[in-house]
Each structure stands twice: as structure tokens, then as C-alpha cells.
ROFIDREN-573453 format. One record per residue (C-alpha): x, y, z; residue number from 1; residue in three letters. Coordinates in nm, 4 decimals. Example, Ala and Ser with C-alpha at 12.3 -4.5 7.8 and 13.67 -1.06 7.14 Angstrom:
% residues 2
c1|c2|c3|i|aa
1.2300|-0.4500|0.7800|1|ALA
1.3670|-0.1060|0.7140|2|SER
% end
This chain:
% residues 212
c1|c2|c3|i|aa
0.0000|0.0000|0.0000|1|MET
0.2812|0.2385|0.0919|2|ASP
0.4517|0.1737|-0.2408|3|SER
0.1296|0.2501|-0.4326|4|ILE
0.0756|0.5746|-0.2410|5|ILE
0.4387|0.6667|-0.3010|6|GLY
0.4001|0.5983|-0.6709|7|HIS
0.0824|0.8085|-0.6925|8|ILE
0.2571|1.0970|-0.5174|9|LEU
0.5542|1.0589|-0.7535|10|SER
0.3293|1.0814|-1.0603|11|VAL
0.1432|1.3800|-0.9128|12|PHE
0.4641|1.5678|-0.8300|13|MET
0.5993|1.4966|-1.1763|14|GLY
0.2926|1.6590|-1.3304|15|PHE
0.2978|1.9400|-1.0736|16|PHE
0.6569|2.0252|-1.1616|17|ALA
0.6082|2.0188|-1.5377|18|ILE
0.2770|2.2126|-1.5409|19|MET
0.3841|2.4372|-1.2512|20|ASN
0.0492|2.6010|-1.1590|21|PRO
0.2152|2.8419|-0.9167|22|ILE
0.4510|2.9912|-1.1735|23|ALA
0.1812|2.9902|-1.4445|24|ASN
-0.0672|3.1802|-1.2264|25|THR
0.0862|3.5215|-1.3072|26|PRO
0.0767|3.4292|-1.6767|27|VAL
-0.2924|3.3460|-1.6478|28|PHE
-0.3650|3.6681|-1.4597|29|LEU
-0.1791|3.8680|-1.7224|30|GLY
-0.3751|3.7119|-2.0072|31|LEU
-0.7083|3.7709|-1.8285|32|THR
-0.6230|4.1065|-1.6732|33|ALA
-0.9129|4.2881|-1.8411|34|ASN
-1.1711|4.0164|-1.7717|35|ASP
-1.4296|4.0040|-1.4955|36|THR
-1.3985|3.7379|-1.2232|37|PRO
-1.6821|3.5395|-1.3856|38|ALA
-1.5128|3.5387|-1.7267|39|VAL
-1.1797|3.4526|-1.5654|40|ARG
-1.3386|3.1451|-1.4061|41|LYS
-1.4805|3.0352|-1.7435|42|ARG
-1.1430|3.0814|-1.9112|43|VAL
-0.9687|2.8791|-1.6393|44|ALA
-1.2272|2.5999|-1.6572|45|ALA
-1.2134|2.5777|-2.0379|46|LYS
-0.8330|2.5830|-2.0455|47|ALA
-0.7975|2.3077|-1.7865|48|LEU
-1.0728|2.0936|-1.9394|49|LEU
-0.9012|2.1189|-2.2779|50|THR
-0.5669|2.0291|-2.1221|51|THR
-0.7200|1.7332|-1.9376|52|PHE
-0.8797|1.5964|-2.2569|53|VAL
-0.5465|1.6247|-2.4416|54|ILE
-0.3603|1.4355|-2.1698|55|ILE
-0.6302|1.1649|-2.1461|56|VAL
-0.6128|1.1090|-2.5227|57|VAL
-0.2365|1.0654|-2.5129|58|PHE
-0.2589|0.8396|-2.2066|59|CYS
-0.5163|0.6104|-2.3715|60|LEU
-0.3729|0.6138|-2.7239|61|LEU
-0.0076|0.6373|-2.6347|62|GLY
0.0755|0.2780|-2.7289|63|LYS
-0.1325|0.3033|-3.0470|64|LEU
0.0613|0.6145|-3.1452|65|ILE
0.3842|0.4273|-3.0774|66|PHE
0.2783|0.1388|-3.3017|67|ASP
0.1452|0.3675|-3.5750|68|LEU
0.4679|0.5616|-3.6092|69|PHE
0.7009|0.2754|-3.5194|70|GLY
0.8198|0.4441|-3.2013|71|ILE
0.9726|0.2361|-2.9226|72|THR
0.9180|0.3203|-2.5562|73|LEU
1.2936|0.3602|-2.4869|74|PRO
1.3244|0.6065|-2.7772|75|ALA
1.0335|0.8097|-2.6458|76|PHE
1.1702|0.8062|-2.2919|77|ARG
1.5067|0.9294|-2.4143|78|ILE
1.3503|1.2078|-2.6211|79|THR
1.1003|1.2994|-2.3505|80|GLY
1.3725|1.2909|-2.0861|81|GLY
1.5902|1.5321|-2.2824|82|VAL
1.2916|1.7623|-2.3421|83|LEU
1.1796|1.7638|-1.9781|84|VAL
1.5373|1.8109|-1.8542|85|ALA
1.5883|2.1096|-2.0859|86|LEU
1.2684|2.2728|-1.9623|87|ILE
1.3817|2.2149|-1.6046|88|GLY
1.7271|2.3548|-1.6831|89|TYR
1.5774|2.6752|-1.8206|90|GLN
1.3451|2.7111|-1.5213|91|MET
1.6372|2.6468|-1.2852|92|LEU
1.8044|2.9559|-1.4280|93|HIS
1.4883|3.1623|-1.3880|94|GLY
1.3986|3.1541|-1.7584|95|GLU
1.0640|3.0805|-1.9207|96|GLN
1.0941|2.7772|-2.1454|97|SER
1.0123|2.8497|-2.5093|98|SER
0.7598|2.5624|-2.5158|99|VAL
0.5691|2.7222|-2.2280|100|HIS
0.6031|3.0825|-2.3454|101|GLN
0.3216|3.2302|-2.5556|102|PRO
0.4412|3.4244|-2.8598|103|THR
0.3500|3.7877|-2.9284|104|GLU
0.1148|3.6673|-3.2007|105|GLU
-0.0616|3.4394|-2.9492|106|ASP
-0.1061|3.7313|-2.7109|107|GLN
-0.2433|3.9594|-2.9828|108|GLN
-0.4894|3.6979|-3.1042|109|ASN
-0.6058|3.6396|-2.7465|110|SER
-0.7386|3.9956|-2.7333|111|LEU
-1.0027|3.9183|-2.9994|112|GLN
-1.2217|3.7294|-2.7561|113|THR
-1.1866|3.6534|-2.3870|114|ALA
-1.2403|3.2792|-2.4135|115|LEU
-1.0063|3.2233|-2.7087|116|SER
-0.7016|3.2252|-2.4822|117|ILE
-0.8332|2.9168|-2.3025|118|ALA
-0.7246|2.6913|-2.5900|119|VAL
-0.4200|2.8825|-2.7035|120|THR
-0.1899|2.9823|-2.5494|121|PRO
-0.3203|2.8550|-2.2123|122|LEU
-0.4071|2.4900|-2.2849|123|ALA
-0.1457|2.4665|-2.5613|124|ILE
0.1426|2.5200|-2.5086|125|PRO
0.1500|2.6631|-2.1542|126|ILE
-0.0369|2.3893|-1.9634|127|LEU
-0.0507|2.0930|-2.2020|128|GLY
0.2783|2.1493|-2.3790|129|GLY
0.5237|1.8889|-2.5107|130|PRO
0.6760|1.8373|-2.1683|131|GLY
0.3396|1.7607|-2.0057|132|THR
0.2427|1.5242|-2.2888|133|ILE
0.5789|1.3486|-2.2724|134|ALA
0.5469|1.3045|-1.8954|135|THR
0.1912|1.1661|-1.9256|136|ALA
0.2821|0.9172|-2.1991|137|MET
0.5903|0.8070|-2.0069|138|ASN
0.3888|0.7291|-1.6936|139|TYR
0.0910|0.5741|-1.8760|140|ALA
0.3034|0.3528|-2.1009|141|SER
0.5015|0.1860|-1.8239|142|THR
0.2229|-0.0456|-1.7089|143|GLY
-0.1278|-0.1702|-1.7698|144|GLY
-0.4710|-0.0231|-1.7072|145|VAL
-0.3870|0.0541|-1.3445|146|GLY
-0.0976|0.2767|-1.4478|147|GLU
-0.3187|0.4648|-1.6935|148|ILE
-0.5856|0.5177|-1.4247|149|VAL
-0.3262|0.6472|-1.1773|150|ILE
-0.1820|0.8852|-1.4361|151|THR
-0.5224|1.0253|-1.5371|152|ILE
-0.6430|1.0532|-1.1758|153|ALA
-0.3262|1.2321|-1.0641|154|ALA
-0.3556|1.4775|-1.3515|155|PHE
-0.7264|1.5351|-1.2771|156|ALA
-0.6423|1.6296|-0.9178|157|VAL
-0.3716|1.8646|-1.0459|158|LEU
-0.6228|2.0304|-1.2811|159|CYS
-0.8560|2.1004|-0.9880|160|VAL
-0.5693|2.2459|-0.7857|161|ILE
-0.4553|2.4554|-1.0831|162|THR
-0.8080|2.5920|-1.1227|163|TYR
-0.7996|2.7066|-0.7602|164|ALA
-0.4622|2.8721|-0.8176|165|PHE
-0.5960|3.0560|-1.1218|166|PHE
-0.9223|3.1687|-0.9606|167|VAL
-0.7592|3.2857|-0.6372|168|PHE
-0.4277|3.3726|-0.8038|169|GLY
-0.4242|3.7419|-0.7251|170|GLN
-0.3993|3.6729|-0.3522|171|ASN
-0.1230|3.4153|-0.4113|172|LEU
0.0899|3.6482|-0.6241|173|VAL
0.0439|3.9296|-0.3723|174|ARG
0.1471|3.6969|-0.0860|175|PHE
0.4539|3.5401|-0.2509|176|LEU
0.5837|3.8425|-0.4359|177|GLY
0.8238|3.8262|-0.7299|178|SER
1.1025|3.6826|-0.5132|179|GLY
0.8878|3.3962|-0.3874|180|GLY
0.7703|3.3085|-0.7377|181|LEU
1.1307|3.3087|-0.8581|182|SER
1.2356|3.0647|-0.5844|183|VAL
0.9425|2.8324|-0.6595|184|ILE
1.0180|2.8398|-1.0331|185|THR
1.3790|2.7386|-0.9704|186|ARG
1.2749|2.4630|-0.7298|187|LEU
1.0310|2.3228|-0.9859|188|MET
1.3065|2.3473|-1.2449|189|GLY
1.5395|2.1350|-1.0311|190|LEU
1.2687|1.8712|-0.9821|191|ILE
1.1950|1.8702|-1.3559|192|LEU
1.5623|1.8327|-1.4458|193|ALA
1.5927|1.5302|-1.2146|194|VAL
1.2743|1.3751|-1.3586|195|ILE
1.4085|1.4288|-1.7092|196|GLY
1.7401|1.2629|-1.6267|197|VAL
1.5552|0.9700|-1.4675|198|GLN
1.3459|0.9301|-1.7843|199|MET
1.6646|0.9469|-1.9920|200|LEU
1.8344|0.6782|-1.7818|201|ILE
1.5263|0.4552|-1.8105|202|GLY
1.5227|0.5021|-2.1877|203|GLY
1.8909|0.4215|-2.2304|204|ILE
1.8562|0.1150|-2.0071|205|THR
1.5570|-0.0045|-2.2082|206|GLY
1.7383|0.0511|-2.5368|207|ALA
2.0360|-0.1538|-2.4158|208|ILE
1.8080|-0.4389|-2.3091|209|GLU
1.6321|-0.4355|-2.6475|210|MET
1.9668|-0.4488|-2.8264|211|ALA
2.0723|-0.7646|-2.6398|212|LYS
% end
């Protein structure tokens, strides 16, 4: 039982680090600065629902995607590990990763309608970016149905927590300040870098075993 709980917490923390709701709260508040609290709640709900659907699809169809494109699990782990580690490395140095950073064009298009930012850039690529997808597929592909259920459930809990961060984000940002957010971003970056290296090691080990 303890090992299962530990595994669930490990999956949850992996998602928490890669999606980083605390650091993304100021981004959300900036994108919805001119919206009313009611509209902000709708934007947050739509963004997180879209992100959740994306992750569920990749969790359920991950192996099918592998077979369709002839991708092996070790190859994906190696690629995903490098990607996640690079994102963590950038965050560790206080930088916004390019795969989580909305472009100027994204920001301009988001002004056309309040709810349009829920899909892009919020759901993709800020919340459900390549790193999040890679992490989900890595966890879901390592076991059977139980592993998929754990991965989806852990991400669902994270989505609920992220929604709370977004809705009550103004108080959080005011409490932590820029210095606190910087420390949290670097801490999440360190965790991400370690997760990425662990994925990379698992991929290399799997590739060696397949080559035997």
C-alpha cells in the first residue's frame, strides 16, 4: 500500500513540476487582466478541461501512437527525458521555457475574444505542452490499465488544484511576491531536471536491453 501511495505521489509531483500552476498563475492573470472574475473562471475551466482531454487522449492512445509511427518506448523516454530536462534547466536559471512561453502573435490573437485564450496559449502550449504530454505518456506507457488510471487521476487532481490557483491567483501572487515566485520556479526546475534525467536513464537502459 505504501509503495502505491508513493508511486501516486511521484506521478502527481511529476505533473505538478512540469505544469507548474504556481509559476503559471501570473501568466494566467496577465492574459485575463481585463476580464471580470466570472469570465476569468470560465477561461480557467475551459483551459484546464481542454488540457485534461489532451492528456487523457495521449494516455489512452499512447501505445497506439507508438505502433502507428514505429516508435519504441525507450526512444520516447530518451527524447522525452531530454525535453523535460531542458525545460527544467531553463526554469532552474529563472527563464521561461520556449515551449511554455506564448508568442506575441498568441497574445495579440487572445485579445479578440476573452475565451479564445483558453485553448491557445493557455491549454497549448502553456499547460498541455510537449513536456506535459511526454510526462503523461511516459507514466501511462510503463504499465497496464492501473498505471493509466493512476496517471489520469493524478492529472485530474492537479487540474482542480490549478483551477484554484488561477481563480484565487491574485492573492497568491500578492502573498509570494516576485522573489517567492522566482524561488518556486527554480525549485520546480530542479525537480523537472531530475525527472528528465531519470526518464533518460530509463530510456537508455531499455534501449540496451532491447539491443541484447
